[in-house]
C-alpha positions in Angstrom: 28.7 -7.8 1.9 28.4 -5.6 -1.2 25.9 -2.8 -0.9 24.2 -0.8 -3.6 25.9 2.4 -4.5 23.5 5.2 -3.4 25.7 8.2 -2.7 24.4 11.7 -2.6 23.7 12.9 -6.1 23.1 9.5 -7.5 19.5 8.6 -8.6 17.3 6.5 -6.4 17.2 2.8 -7.3 14.7 0.0 -7.0 15.0 -3.6 -5.9 14.1 -6.4 -8.2 10.3 -6.7 -8.7 8.4 -9.7 -7.6 9.1 -12.9 -9.5 6.9 -13.6 -12.5 3.7 -15.3 -11.4 3.8 -13.8 -7.9 1.9 -10.7 -6.8 3.5 -8.2 -4.5 2.2 -7.2 -1.1 2.9 -3.6 -2.2 5.7 -1.3 -2.9 7.7 0.3 -0.1 10.0 3.3 -0.5 13.0 3.2 1.9 14.8 6.5 2.4 18.2 6.4 4.3 21.7 7.6 3.5 23.3 4.5 5.3 23.8 1.8 2.7 23.8 -1.0 5.3 20.4 0.1 6.6 19.0 0.3 3.1 20.2 -3.3 2.4 19.0 -4.7 5.7 15.5 -3.2 5.4 15.3 -4.1 1.7 16.1 -7.8 2.4 13.6 -8.0 5.2 10.8 -6.5 3.1 11.6 -8.5 -0.1 11.6 -11.7 2.0 8.0 -10.8 3.0 6.9 -10.3 -0.5 7.1 -6.5 -0.9 8.7 -4.7 -3.8 11.2 -2.0 -2.7 12.3 1.4 -3.9 15.4 3.0 -2.4 16.5 6.6 -2.0 19.5 8.1 -0.2 18.5 11.8 -0.1 15.4 13.8 0.7 15.3 15.2 -2.8 15.4 11.7 -4.3 12.7 10.5 -1.9 10.3 13.3 -2.9 10.9 12.7 -6.6 10.4 9.0 -6.3 7.3 9.2 -4.2 5.7 11.6 -6.6 6.7 9.5 -9.7 6.1 6.0 -8.4 3.3 6.4 -5.7 4.6 3.7 -3.3 2.2 2.1 -0.8 4.3 3.2 2.1 7.5 5.1 2.9 10.1 4.2 5.6 11.9 7.5 6.2 15.1 8.4 8.1 15.3 11.9 9.6 19.0 12.6 9.2 19.4 12.9 5.4 21.7 15.0 3.2 19.9 18.0 1.7 16.3 18.0 2.7 15.9 16.3 6.0 13.3 13.7 6.8 10.9 16.0 8.6 10.8 18.3 5.6 10.3 15.3 3.3 7.4 14.2 5.5 6.0 17.7 5.3 6.3 17.9 1.5 4.6 14.5 1.1 1.7 15.3 3.4 1.1 18.7 1.8 0.9 17.4 -1.8 -2.4 15.9 -2.9 -0.5 13.4 -5.0 1.4 11.9 -2.1 -0.6 12.9 1.0 -2.2 9.4 1.3 1.2 7.6 1.4 1.7 6.2 4.9 5.0 7.1 6.5 7.0 5.2 9.1 9.9 7.2 10.5 13.0 5.1 11.2 15.8 7.1 12.8 18.5 7.3 15.4 16.8 10.5 16.8 14.9 9.5 19.9 14.1 12.8 21.6 10.5 13.3 22.5 10.5 16.5 20.5 11.5 14.7 17.3 8.9 12.0 17.9 6.2 14.6 18.5 7.3 16.6 15.4 7.2 13.5 13.1 3.8 12.4 14.3 2.3 15.9 14.1 3.5 16.2 10.5 1.4 13.1 9.7 3.8 10.1 10.1 1.9 6.9 10.9 4.6 5.4 13.1 8.0 6.2 14.6 10.8 3.7 15.3 14.3 4.3 16.6 17.6 2.7 15.6 18.9 0.2 16.4 15.8 -1.8 15.4 14.6 -5.3 14.9 13.8 -6.0 11.2 10.9 -8.4 12.2 9.3 -5.7 14.3 9.7 -3.2 11.4 8.0 -5.6 9.0 5.2 -6.2 11.5 4.7 -2.4 11.8 4.6 -2.1 8.0 1.9 -4.7 7.8 -0.1 -3.0 10.6 0.1 0.4 9.0 -0.9 -0.9 5.6 -3.7 -2.9 7.0 -5.0 0.1 9.0 -4.8 2.4 6.0 -6.8 0.0 3.8 -9.4 -0.4 6.6 -9.7 3.4 6.9 -10.3 3.6 3.2 -13.1 1.2 3.5 -15.4 3.7 5.1 -18.7 1.9 5.7 -20.9 4.2 3.8 -23.2 3.1 0.9 -21.4 3.0 -2.4 -23.3 3.8 -5.6 -21.4 3.3 -8.7 -22.4 2.6 -12.3 -25.4 0.1 -12.0 -24.5 -1.0 -8.5 -25.6 0.0 -5.0 -23.5 -1.6 -2.2 -24.9 -1.2 1.3 -22.5 -2.6 4.0 -25.0 -2.0 6.8 -27.4 -4.4 5.1 -24.7 -6.4 3.5 -26.8 -6.0 0.3 -25.8 -5.4 -3.3 -28.4 -4.2 -5.9 -27.7 -4.5 -9.6 -30.0 -2.2 -11.5 -32.3 -2.4 -8.4 -32.3 -6.1 -8.2 -30.5 -7.9 -5.3 -27.7 -10.3 -6.0 -26.6 -12.9 -3.5 -22.9 -12.8 -2.5 -20.9 -14.6 0.1 -19.4 -12.5 2.9 -16.0 -12.6 1.3 -17.3 -11.8 -2.2 -19.3 -8.8 -0.7 -16.2 -7.4 1.0 -14.0 -7.8 -2.0 -16.6 -6.0 -4.2 -17.0 -3.3 -1.6 -13.2 -2.8 -1.2 -12.7 -2.4 -5.0 -15.8 -0.3 -5.7 -15.0 2.0 -2.8 -11.9 3.2 -4.6 -12.5 2.9 -8.3 -9.4 3.0 -10.5 -7.1 2.0 -7.6 -5.2 -1.2 -8.1 -5.3 -3.7 -5.2 -2.8 -6.5 -5.1 -4.1 -9.9 -4.0 -2.1 -9.6 -0.8 -3.8 -6.2 0.0 -7.2 -7.8 -0.6 -6.4 -10.6 1.8 -4.9 -8.2 4.4 -7.9 -5.9 4.3 -10.4 -8.7 4.6 -8.7 -11.1 7.0 -5.6 -9.6 8.4 -2.0 -10.2 7.4 -1.7 -13.5 9.3 -4.6 -15.2 7.4 -3.3 -18.2 5.5 -4.7 -18.0 1.9 -3.2 -18.6 -1.5 -3.3 -16.1 -4.3 -5.2 -18.6 -6.3 -8.0 -18.5 -3.7 -8.4 -14.7 -4.3 -8.6 -15.4 -8.1 -11.3 -18.0 -7.5 -13.4 -15.6 -5.4 -13.0 -12.9 -8.1 -14.1 -15.4 -10.7 -17.3 -16.3 -8.7 -18.0 -12.6 -8.1 -17.7 -11.8 -11.8 -20.1 -14.6 -12.6 -22.7 -13.2 -10.2 -22.3 -9.7 -11.7 -23.4 -11.1 -15.1 -23.1 -8.6 -17.9 -21.4 -6.2 -15.4 -18.6 -8.6 -14.7 -16.1 -6.4 -16.6 -16.5 -3.7 -13.9 -13.7 -5.7 -12.2 -10.5 -5.5 -14.2 -7.5 -7.7 -14.0 -4.2 -5.8 -13.9 -1.8 -8.4 -15.2 1.0 -9.2 -12.8 -0.4 -6.9 -10.1 -4.0 -7.5 -9.0 -7.4 -6.1 -9.5 -9.3 -2.8 -9.8 -12.8 -1.5 -10.2 -13.5 0.5 -13.4 -13.7 4.2 -12.6 -16.1 4.7 -15.6 -18.4 2.3 -17.4 -17.6 1.0 -20.9 -18.9 3.0 -23.8 
């Protein structure tokens, strides 16, 4: 098998993006200096619908995380140059990257290493050898948990909308609008983080869990109904072509 050339000093590379017409479940940064591990993890993630970025050194990992803002990083500890623990420390101490979830994937299995990784802010810790299906399941779990944490159930007031999850109520300029449960949750998820792009898969995972069977078209239909009910405020929900949806962080005009 031919593996991508990612030797020390070469720039990080990215896997092919999702095919045209398909949205990605998210973008995962894999950091490992073993080319066979990079390829194995990449194939497992791409098969599940994720886009993949790859780096072979700690320096490359930090640079790519800051530039590309992946949805999650899978991080080896034993790296040339900056080691994985230091990469984790740098990411978690930088406001630009502190929210990126980290799964440590390493041959180091000492309790002290596990404790150090988790105390630095890693969301999960796996040791090599590993099962790729288990790794993908943990990626899904961490991403779903992170999205759920971001959906703090407080009242959201933005532009002309007031969204109250305790009452499951939406007021548009003081007037209630009737939404289905799914429409409400989609609106709440988007409005809670204005300006942040959610892929269709992320919307489904946040609302139903990663094993919920739903087509991307179903998400588009729900967004269309939601926009119709928002009337002249329908443009608050923006389509990001080839990616997903986001809520405007400032009103037009």
